[in-house]
All heavy atoms as an XYZ file, in Angstrom:
703
protein
N       0.833     -1.192      0.000
C       0.000      0.000      0.000
C       0.880      1.259      0.000
O       0.539      2.244     -0.652
C      -0.928     -0.022      1.203
C      -1.827      1.200      1.244
C      -2.935      1.015      2.256
N      -3.604      2.244      2.522
C      -4.651      2.707      1.855
N      -5.134      2.010      0.853
N      -5.200      3.834      2.173
N       1.985      1.230      0.706
C       2.853      2.402      0.776
C       3.469      2.731     -0.580
O       3.641      3.892     -0.911
C       3.961      2.184      1.801
C       3.481      2.317      3.228
C       4.624      2.102      4.218
O       5.592      1.414      3.917
N       4.486      2.691      5.392
N       3.778      1.705     -1.349
C       4.388      1.922     -2.659
C       3.450      2.681     -3.592
O       3.883      3.487     -4.415
C       4.745      0.583     -3.314
C       5.903     -0.136     -2.684
C       6.165     -1.461     -3.382
O       5.965     -1.544     -4.613
O       6.564     -2.411     -2.687
N       2.165      2.413     -3.500
C       1.183      2.976     -4.429
C       0.238      3.980     -3.774
O      -0.827      4.277     -4.316
C       0.366      1.833     -5.044
C       1.201      0.832     -5.762
N       1.775      1.096     -6.982
C       1.585     -0.431     -5.424
C       2.455      0.048     -7.382
N       2.368     -0.910     -6.447
N       0.644      4.517     -2.645
C      -0.247      5.415     -1.909
C      -0.641      6.645     -2.728
O      -1.797      7.056     -2.735
C       0.387      5.861     -0.595
C      -0.542      6.740      0.201
C      -0.410      6.548      1.689
O       0.439      5.760      2.143
O      -1.186      7.198      2.379
N       0.296      7.216     -3.442
C       0.001      8.402     -4.256
C      -1.032      8.072     -5.335
O      -1.986      8.823     -5.549
C       1.280      8.937     -4.899
C       1.062     10.221     -5.671
C       2.355     10.758     -6.259
O       3.441     10.496     -5.705
O       2.260     11.440     -7.282
N      -0.858      6.952     -6.003
C      -1.801      6.536     -7.040
C      -3.186      6.260     -6.451
O      -4.209      6.605     -7.039
C      -1.275      5.297     -7.766
C      -0.008      5.573     -8.564
C       0.709      4.301     -8.963
O       0.313      3.216     -8.510
O       1.686      4.414     -9.725
N      -3.209      5.656     -5.290
C      -4.482      5.355     -4.625
C      -5.202      6.655     -4.262
O      -6.415      6.778     -4.482
C      -4.250      4.476     -3.378
C      -3.775      3.083     -3.797
C      -5.508      4.385     -2.533
C      -3.290      2.217     -2.656
N      -4.472      7.615     -3.756
C      -5.075      8.905     -3.405
C      -5.626      9.621     -4.627
O      -6.711     10.204     -4.579
C      -4.060      9.785     -2.673
C      -3.672      9.340     -1.260
C      -2.545     10.219     -0.718
C      -4.880      9.371     -0.338
N      -4.888      9.567     -5.737
C      -5.380     10.165     -6.978
C      -6.656      9.479     -7.447
O      -7.612     10.134     -7.876
C      -4.306     10.090     -8.075
C      -3.150     11.078     -7.958
C      -2.083     10.768     -9.006
C      -3.647     12.497     -8.113
N      -6.670      8.158     -7.373
C      -7.851      7.388     -7.780
C      -9.049      7.750     -6.905
O     -10.159      7.952     -7.404
C      -7.549      5.890     -7.694
C      -8.669      5.032     -8.147
N      -9.694      4.660     -7.320
C      -8.935      4.483     -9.349
C     -10.553      3.922     -7.990
N     -10.112      3.788     -9.225
N      -8.841      7.832     -5.613
C      -9.933      8.164     -4.702
C     -10.443      9.589     -4.950
O     -11.652      9.828     -4.930
C      -9.484      8.016     -3.250
C      -9.330      6.571     -2.815
C      -8.752      6.442     -1.415
O      -8.159      7.381     -0.886
N      -8.919      5.272     -0.817
N      -9.536     10.516     -5.214
C      -9.937     11.897     -5.493
C     -10.751     11.965     -6.781
O     -11.761     12.674     -6.849
C      -8.712     12.786     -5.590
N     -10.326     11.219     -7.788
C     -11.066     11.195     -9.048
C     -12.444     10.588     -8.847
O     -13.451     11.107     -9.343
C     -10.284     10.413    -10.100
N     -12.523      9.503     -8.101
C     -13.810      8.867     -7.841
C     -14.737      9.813     -7.085
O     -15.915      9.943     -7.413
C     -13.630      7.575     -7.047
C     -14.954      6.849     -6.815
C     -14.765      5.579     -6.036
C     -16.028      4.815     -5.784
N     -17.270      5.520     -5.751
N     -14.210     10.501     -6.093
C     -15.017     11.459     -5.337
C     -15.519     12.594     -6.227
O     -16.668     13.020     -6.109
C     -14.231     12.024     -4.162
C     -13.984     10.995     -3.082
O     -14.690      9.997     -2.987
N     -12.960     11.229     -2.276
N     -14.673     13.057     -7.124
C     -15.071     14.138     -8.034
C     -16.200     13.680     -8.948
O     -17.184     14.393     -9.156
C     -13.876     14.603     -8.858
N     -16.083     12.468     -9.498
C     -17.138     11.940    -10.368
C     -18.420     11.697     -9.580
O     -19.519     11.937    -10.071
C     -16.690     10.661    -11.074
C     -15.751     10.907    -12.215
C     -14.480     10.367    -12.222
C     -16.144     11.685    -13.294
C     -13.621     10.595    -13.275
C     -15.287     11.915    -14.364
C     -14.020     11.377    -14.346
N     -18.292     11.229     -8.362
C     -19.479     11.023     -7.522
C     -20.184     12.349     -7.231
O     -21.412     12.421     -7.250
C     -19.100     10.329     -6.209
C     -18.726      8.867     -6.399
O     -19.047      8.298     -7.472
O     -18.100      8.295     -5.472
N     -19.402     13.395     -6.980
C     -19.979     14.715     -6.722
C     -20.727     15.254     -7.939
O     -21.725     15.966     -7.803
C     -18.901     15.707     -6.301
C     -18.332     15.410     -4.922
O     -18.972     14.643     -4.166
O     -17.249     15.941     -4.609
N     -20.243     14.930     -9.135
C     -20.898     15.376    -10.365
C     -22.099     14.508    -10.713
O     -22.853     14.827    -11.621
C     -19.907     15.363    -11.531
C     -18.872     16.453    -11.457
S     -17.867     16.572    -12.942
C     -16.858     15.101    -12.820
N     -22.250     13.403    -10.034
C     -23.375     12.510    -10.306
C     -23.129     11.573    -11.480
O     -24.073     11.037    -12.046
N     -21.881     11.369    -11.848
C     -21.545     10.484    -12.964
C     -21.521      9.047    -12.454
O     -20.782      8.709    -11.542
C     -20.177     10.868    -13.576
C     -19.775      9.888    -14.655
C     -20.219     12.284    -14.106
N     -22.363      8.221    -13.056
C     -22.400      6.807    -12.660
C     -21.495      5.964    -13.551
O     -20.790      5.089    -13.096
C     -23.834      6.262    -12.752
C     -24.802      6.961    -11.831
C     -24.549      6.610    -10.405
C     -25.569      7.301     -9.522
N     -25.280      7.254     -8.145
N     -21.570      6.263    -14.870
C     -20.807      5.471    -15.822
C     -20.046      6.431    -16.731
O     -20.620      7.360    -17.281
C     -21.774      4.618    -16.646
C     -21.109      3.680    -17.588
C     -22.143      2.826    -18.311
C     -21.472      1.928    -19.329
N     -22.455      1.202    -20.115
N     -18.755      6.199    -16.868
C     -17.935      7.052    -17.721
C     -18.242      6.791    -19.195
O     -18.476      5.645    -19.585
C     -16.459      6.807    -17.456
C     -15.939      7.211    -16.082
C     -14.475      6.826    -15.947
C     -16.119      8.686    -15.852
N     -18.227      7.848    -20.027
C     -18.483      7.641    -21.455
C     -17.320      6.900    -22.113
O     -16.182      6.956    -21.638
C     -18.614      9.056    -22.006
C     -17.985      9.938    -21.000
C     -18.051      9.238    -19.692
N     -17.634      6.228    -23.208
C     -16.601      5.489    -23.942
C     -15.770      6.459    -24.764
O     -16.211      7.552    -25.106
C     -17.251      4.450    -24.843
C     -17.975      3.389    -24.046
C     -18.589      2.355    -24.935
C     -19.302      1.329    -24.050
N     -19.993      0.325    -24.804
N     -14.568      6.034    -25.090
C     -13.639      6.885    -25.827
C     -14.227      7.272    -27.182
O     -14.116      8.425    -27.613
C     -12.271      6.184    -25.999
C     -11.352      6.993    -26.895
C     -11.619      5.961    -24.646
N     -14.878      6.343    -27.872
C     -15.466      6.649    -29.177
C     -16.541      7.723    -29.051
O     -16.648      8.607    -29.905
C     -16.063      5.394    -29.810
C     -15.034      4.451    -30.355
C     -15.668      3.305    -31.107
C     -14.600      2.381    -31.648
N     -15.158      1.289    -32.444
N     -17.340      7.668    -27.999
C     -18.371      8.679    -27.778
C     -17.731     10.046    -27.546
O     -18.186     11.060    -28.072
C     -19.247      8.314    -26.586
C     -20.106      7.089    -26.797
C     -20.793      6.629    -25.519
O     -20.547      7.235    -24.447
O     -21.569      5.664    -25.600
N     -16.672     10.054    -26.760
C     -15.969     11.306    -26.497
C     -15.341     11.874    -27.768
O     -15.380     13.082    -28.018
C     -14.900     11.109    -25.420
C     -15.412     10.826    -24.014
C     -14.246     10.491    -23.092
C     -16.197     12.005    -23.475
N     -14.773     11.000    -28.582
C     -14.168     11.446    -29.835
C     -15.220     12.008    -30.780
O     -14.992     13.023    -31.444
C     -13.419     10.297    -30.502
C     -12.134      9.933    -29.793
C     -11.472      8.688    -30.368
O     -12.114      7.886    -31.036
N     -10.181      8.538    -30.104
N     -16.387     11.366    -30.839
C     -17.467     11.847    -31.698
C     -17.959     13.211    -31.217
O     -18.172     14.127    -32.023
C     -18.609     10.844    -31.725
N     -18.127     13.362    -29.923
C     -18.566     14.644    -29.379
C     -17.521     15.729    -29.623
O     -17.843     16.856    -29.984
C     -18.840     14.516    -27.880
C     -19.380     15.784    -27.267
C     -19.686     15.652    -25.788
O     -19.528     14.562    -25.219
O     -20.075     16.679    -25.203
N     -16.261     15.372    -29.474
C     -15.182     16.329    -29.714
C     -15.179     16.777    -31.169
O     -15.036     17.969    -31.454
C     -13.831     15.700    -29.346
C     -12.663     16.616    -29.603
C     -12.355     17.641    -28.724
C     -11.878     16.463    -30.741
C     -11.284     18.487    -28.956
C     -10.810     17.313    -30.992
C     -10.520     18.313    -30.097
O      -9.473     19.156    -30.348
N     -15.347     15.830    -32.092
C     -15.370     16.166    -33.514
C     -16.537     17.097    -33.829
O     -16.392     18.070    -34.587
C     -15.456     14.901    -34.358
N     -17.696     16.816    -33.241
C     -18.877     17.660    -33.448
C     -18.628     19.069    -32.921
O     -18.918     20.061    -33.593
C     -20.094     17.042    -32.762
C     -21.385     17.807    -32.982
C     -22.524     17.173    -32.231
C     -22.575     17.865    -30.888
N     -23.703     17.530    -30.052
N     -18.065     19.163    -31.725
C     -17.788     20.468    -31.137
C     -16.726     21.240    -31.918
O     -16.814     22.456    -32.071
C     -17.358     20.310    -29.679
C     -18.440     19.828    -28.723
C     -17.844     19.523    -27.353
C     -19.551     20.848    -28.606
N     -15.746     20.525    -32.440
C     -14.702     21.164    -33.231
C     -15.287     21.744    -34.515
O     -14.959     22.867    -34.912
C     -13.592     20.161    -33.549
C     -12.341     20.713    -34.208
C     -11.678     21.754    -33.311
C     -11.373     19.588    -34.504
N     -16.178     20.990    -35.166
C     -16.832     21.465    -36.386
C     -17.689     22.697    -36.086
O     -17.672     23.682    -36.829
C     -17.701     20.359    -36.978
C     -18.312     20.709    -38.306
C     -17.285     20.911    -39.405
O     -16.217     20.267    -39.368
O     -17.559     21.743    -40.300
N     -18.397     22.661    -34.975
C     -19.223     23.789    -34.552
C     -18.348     25.020    -34.288
O     -18.701     26.135    -34.663
C     -19.974     23.397    -33.284
C     -21.205     24.184    -32.996
C     -21.931     23.608    -31.792
O     -22.385     22.455    -31.852
O     -22.022     24.334    -30.785
N     -17.203     24.777    -33.673
C     -16.280     25.872    -33.379
C     -15.782     26.511    -34.672
O     -15.704     27.740    -34.773
C     -15.095     25.360    -32.568
C     -14.051     26.419    -32.294
C     -12.833     25.837    -31.642
C     -11.724     26.858    -31.582
N     -10.451     26.289    -31.204
N     -15.460     25.700    -35.665
C     -14.981     26.227    -36.939
C     -16.031     27.100    -37.594
O     -15.722     28.164    -38.138
C     -14.581     25.088    -37.871
C     -13.296     24.405    -37.473
C     -12.978     23.271    -38.415
C     -11.736     22.521    -37.977
N     -11.431     21.395    -38.872
N     -17.286     26.680    -37.554
C     -18.363     27.466    -38.160
C     -18.551     28.787    -37.426
O     -18.672     29.841    -38.048
C     -19.676     26.679    -38.132
C     -19.713     25.529    -39.108
C     -21.032     24.794    -38.997
C     -21.037     23.567    -39.879
N     -22.262     22.787    -39.725
N     -18.584     28.723    -36.116
C     -18.816     29.951    -35.348
C     -17.608     30.873    -35.398
O     -17.760     32.088    -35.334
C     -19.188     29.647    -33.886
O     -18.175     28.843    -33.300
C     -20.524     28.945    -33.792
N     -16.415     30.311    -35.568
C     -15.234     31.168    -35.641
C     -15.236     31.974    -36.926
O     -14.844     33.147    -36.920
C     -13.951     30.342    -35.531
C     -12.727     31.214    -35.416
C     -12.454     31.895    -34.238
C     -11.867     31.394    -36.482
C     -11.352     32.718    -34.120
C     -10.760     32.216    -36.383
C     -10.510     32.871    -35.196
O      -9.416     33.694    -35.085
N     -15.691     31.370    -38.011
C     -15.782     32.105    -39.271
C     -16.757     33.275    -39.111
O     -16.491     34.388    -39.575
C     -16.222     31.180    -40.392
N     -17.867     33.039    -38.462
C     -18.837     34.105    -38.209
C     -18.223     35.180    -37.313
O     -18.428     36.372    -37.536
C     -20.080     33.512    -37.548
C     -21.165     34.512    -37.284
C     -22.365     33.879    -36.611
O     -22.597     32.675    -36.786
O     -23.057     34.618    -35.894
N     -17.486     34.755    -36.323
C     -16.817     35.689    -35.421
C     -15.847     36.588    -36.197
O     -15.805     37.797    -35.978
C     -16.073     34.918    -34.331
C     -15.033     35.728    -33.602
C     -15.399     36.685    -32.662
C     -13.676     35.552    -33.868
C     -14.450     37.447    -31.997
C     -12.725     36.300    -33.222
C     -13.105     37.246    -32.284
O     -12.163     37.995    -31.644
N     -15.079     35.997    -37.101
C     -14.118     36.776    -37.881
C     -14.820     37.811    -38.745
O     -14.369     38.954    -38.849
C     -13.255     35.859    -38.730
C     -12.245     35.084    -37.893
C     -11.396     34.163    -38.701
N     -10.723     34.886    -39.774
C     -10.133     34.304    -40.801
N     -10.132     33.000    -40.906
N      -9.544     35.005    -41.735
N     -15.945     37.418    -39.374
C     -16.704     38.368    -40.192
C     -17.244     39.511    -39.317
O     -17.166     40.680    -39.699
C     -17.859     37.669    -40.906
C     -17.442     36.863    -42.120
C     -18.653     36.417    -42.920
N     -19.556     35.572    -42.146
C     -19.461     34.263    -42.043
N     -18.498     33.627    -42.677
N     -20.329     33.566    -41.335
N     -17.770     39.158    -38.172
C     -18.319     40.176    -37.265
C     -17.226     41.111    -36.767
O     -17.433     42.330    -36.664
C     -19.001     39.509    -36.072
O     -20.086     38.740    -36.485
N     -16.079     40.559    -36.462
C     -14.961     41.382    -35.989
C     -14.506     42.348    -37.072
O     -14.254     43.533    -36.802
C     -13.803     40.478    -35.568
C     -12.634     41.241    -34.964
C     -11.530     40.337    -34.562
N     -11.001     39.684    -35.760
C     -10.091     38.739    -35.763
N      -9.603     38.289    -34.641
N      -9.667     38.213    -36.897
N     -14.449     41.882    -38.313
C     -14.042     42.742    -39.418
C     -15.075     43.844    -39.648
O     -14.711     45.010    -39.869
C     -13.850     41.918    -40.697
C     -13.233     42.690    -41.828
C     -11.849     43.239    -41.511
O     -11.075     42.574    -40.789
O     -11.554     44.354    -41.975
N     -16.349     43.502    -39.553
C     -17.412     44.497    -39.704
C     -17.316     45.551    -38.598
O     -17.473     46.747    -38.852
C     -18.777     43.817    -39.664
C     -19.930     44.766    -39.854
C     -21.272     44.060    -39.779
O     -21.316     42.818    -39.824
O     -22.278     44.785    -39.671
N     -17.037     45.101    -37.384
C     -16.888     46.032    -36.274
C     -15.730     46.990    -36.523
O     -15.837     48.197    -36.284
C     -16.662     45.284    -34.957
C     -16.520     46.208    -33.755
S     -15.899     45.402    -32.286
C     -14.196     45.092    -32.736
N     -14.631     46.480    -37.023
C     -13.480     47.334    -37.307
C     -13.819     48.388    -38.357
O     -13.435     49.544    -38.234
C     -12.294     46.492    -37.768
C     -11.641     45.730    -36.654
C     -10.464     44.947    -37.152
N      -9.826     44.241    -36.046
C      -8.927     43.309    -36.196
N      -8.540     42.937    -37.408
N      -8.392     42.715    -35.152
N     -14.540     47.972    -39.396
C     -14.936     48.922    -40.436
C     -15.862     49.997    -39.865
O     -15.723     51.179    -40.191
C     -15.624     48.187    -41.587
C     -14.683     47.350    -42.420
C     -15.402     46.579    -43.517
O     -16.556     46.930    -43.834
O     -14.798     45.635    -44.050
N     -16.800     49.588    -39.018
C     -17.710     50.553    -38.414
C     -16.971     51.528    -37.500
O     -17.282     52.725    -37.473
C     -18.813     49.832    -37.635
C     -19.825     49.072    -38.474
C     -20.736     48.235    -37.589
C     -20.633     50.024    -39.340
N     -15.992     51.030    -36.774
C     -15.202     51.918    -35.912
C     -14.403     52.925    -36.734
O     -14.266     54.095    -36.358
C     -14.282     51.106    -35.002
C     -14.972     50.361    -33.863
C     -13.969     49.479    -33.127
C     -15.629     51.333    -32.898
N     -13.872     52.481    -37.885
C     -13.149     53.399    -38.765
C     -14.095     54.467    -39.299
O     -13.748     55.653    -39.343
C     -12.512     52.645    -39.935
C     -11.289     51.854    -39.568
C     -10.744     51.131    -40.783
C      -9.624     50.185    -40.419
N      -9.131     49.455    -41.604
N     -15.286     54.050    -39.712
C     -16.262     55.005    -40.226
C     -16.652     56.002    -39.141
O     -16.749     57.213    -39.401
C     -17.500     54.275    -40.743
N     -16.856     55.526    -37.927
C     -17.206     56.417    -36.812
C     -16.086     57.411    -36.556
O     -16.323     58.609    -36.339
C     -17.485     55.611    -35.546
C     -17.849     56.466    -34.350
C     -17.927     55.625    -33.093
C     -18.229     56.417    -31.871
N     -17.254     57.415    -31.518
N     -14.865     56.932    -36.587
C     -13.718     57.804    -36.364
C     -13.651     58.878    -37.446
O     -13.403     60.058    -37.156
C     -12.429     56.976    -36.364
C     -11.185     57.758    -36.012
C      -9.964     56.868    -35.973
O     -10.062     55.743    -35.465
O      -8.912     57.330    -36.462
N     -13.907     58.493    -38.698
C     -13.893     59.468    -39.790
C     -14.996     60.504    -39.619
O     -14.776     61.699    -39.825
C     -14.041     58.756    -41.137
C     -12.802     57.963    -41.500
O     -11.707     58.237    -41.022
N     -12.970     56.959    -42.349
N     -16.187     60.054    -39.242
C     -17.297     60.985    -39.017
C     -16.959     61.932    -37.872
O     -17.207     63.145    -37.961
C     -18.610     60.208    -38.740
C     -19.692     61.137    -38.238
C     -19.061     59.477    -39.993
N     -16.396     61.407    -36.808
C     -16.012     62.245    -35.675
C     -14.988     63.301    -36.097
O     -15.058     64.458    -35.672
C     -15.453     61.399    -34.529
C     -16.523     60.591    -33.821
O     -17.719     60.885    -34.000
O     -16.149     59.639    -33.086
N     -14.045     62.915    -36.932
C     -13.036     63.869    -37.414
C     -13.695     64.966    -38.243
O     -13.387     66.149    -38.091
C     -11.984     63.159    -38.263
C     -10.964     62.427    -37.460
C      -9.892     61.875    -38.361
N      -9.011     60.998    -37.624
C      -8.222     60.119    -38.180
N      -8.209     59.960    -39.496
N      -7.431     59.363    -37.445
N     -14.592     64.561    -39.142
C     -15.271     65.539    -39.994
C     -16.090     66.502    -39.137
O     -16.047     67.716    -39.340
C     -16.160     64.823    -41.032
C     -15.273     64.104    -42.051
C     -17.104     65.799    -41.719
C     -16.031     63.168    -42.977
N     -16.835     65.968    -38.191
C     -17.641     66.828    -37.326
C     -16.775     67.751    -36.490
O     -17.119     68.916    -36.274
C     -18.542     65.985    -36.429
C     -19.664     65.235    -37.133
C     -20.414     64.353    -36.141
C     -20.609     66.190    -37.832
N     -15.654     67.256    -36.041
C     -14.730     68.073    -35.251
C     -14.166     69.203    -36.109
O     -14.019     70.332    -35.648
C     -13.621     67.206    -34.666
C     -12.833     67.936    -33.601
O     -13.317     68.866    -32.994
N     -11.602     67.504    -33.392
N     -13.852     68.906    -37.368
C     -13.341     69.940    -38.275
C     -14.392     71.019    -38.487
O     -14.085     72.212    -38.481
C     -12.955     69.326    -39.628
C     -11.715     68.515    -39.635
S     -11.503     67.860    -41.313
C      -9.862     67.257    -41.222
N     -15.635     70.599    -38.680
C     -16.712     71.561    -38.897
C     -16.900     72.436    -37.663
O     -17.115     73.645    -37.774
C     -18.020     70.847    -39.245
C     -18.026     70.243    -40.616
C     -19.363     69.575    -40.919
C     -19.354     68.952    -42.304
N     -20.625     68.268    -42.612
N     -16.810     71.847    -36.489
C     -16.957     72.609    -35.254
C     -15.820     73.615    -35.095
O     -16.034     74.754    -34.680
C     -17.006     71.675    -34.049
C     -18.284     70.877    -33.937
C     -18.258     69.866    -32.810
O     -17.254     69.804    -32.058
O     -19.235     69.115    -32.681
N     -14.607     73.194    -35.455
C     -13.463     74.106    -35.356
C     -13.620     75.266    -36.327
O     -13.345     76.420    -35.989
C     -12.164     73.356    -35.628
C     -11.743     72.427    -34.507
C     -10.490     71.648    -34.849
O      -9.892     71.873    -35.922
O     -10.106     70.785    -34.025
N     -14.066     74.991    -37.546
C     -14.271     76.058    -38.533
C     -15.346     77.029    -38.062
O     -15.238     78.232    -38.208
C     -14.635     75.463    -39.890
C     -13.475     74.827    -40.593
C     -13.871     74.271    -41.953
C     -12.685     73.587    -42.619
N     -13.037     73.006    -43.922
N     -16.414     76.473    -37.494
C     -17.505     77.308    -36.976
C     -17.005     78.175    -35.830
O     -17.339     79.365    -35.747
C     -18.675     76.442    -36.509
C     -19.897     77.220    -36.108
C     -20.515     77.981    -37.273
O     -20.482     77.516    -38.406
N     -21.020     79.166    -36.991
N     -16.169     77.619    -34.965
C     -15.631     78.381    -33.848
C     -14.729     79.497    -34.354
O     -14.735     80.620    -33.837
C     -14.860     77.459    -32.917
N     -13.949     79.246    -35.405
C     -13.072     80.278    -35.991
C     -13.905     81.383    -36.599
O     -13.575     82.569    -36.490
C     -12.149     79.663    -37.041
C     -11.038     78.818    -36.453
C     -10.160     78.183    -37.530
O     -10.218     78.644    -38.702
O      -9.433     77.241    -37.197
N     -14.994     81.007    -37.275
C     -15.865     82.024    -37.881
C     -16.509     82.888    -36.819
O     -16.683     84.091    -36.996
C     -16.948     81.340    -38.729
C     -16.447     80.792    -40.027
C     -17.590     80.175    -40.830
C     -17.084     79.547    -42.102
N     -18.180     78.925    -42.874
N     -16.890     82.279    -35.701
C     -17.526     83.025    -34.633
C     -16.579     84.026    -33.975
O     -16.998     85.060    -33.494
C     -18.084     82.075    -33.561
C     -19.262     81.257    -34.054
O     -19.842     81.647    -35.094
O     -19.585     80.228    -33.423
N     -15.301     83.751    -33.984
C     -14.308     84.659    -33.382
C     -14.213     85.875    -34.235
O     -14.129     86.971    -34.013
C     -12.940     83.998    -33.313
C     -12.872     82.926    -32.271
C     -11.473     82.379    -32.186
N     -11.491     81.120    -31.431
C     -10.544     80.259    -31.430
N      -9.454     80.452    -32.158
N     -10.614     79.183    -30.723
């Protein structure tokens, strides 16, 4: 028992963790691989959408910055005229 005490403690900790989660039977490796493949495919699809949205956001921020510059220029010209 002393030789394998560390391994036994790890096993007991893992069992306690699974018991706390309510897991009775561990899933099979093939099931896990299938779920992983499905999630990976889903991630690829959503990442493409994320990239498009991020690019659109960048373009909108550039447009906002340009509008702000134009409005600021107009305000400065108006202030000069008022002086």
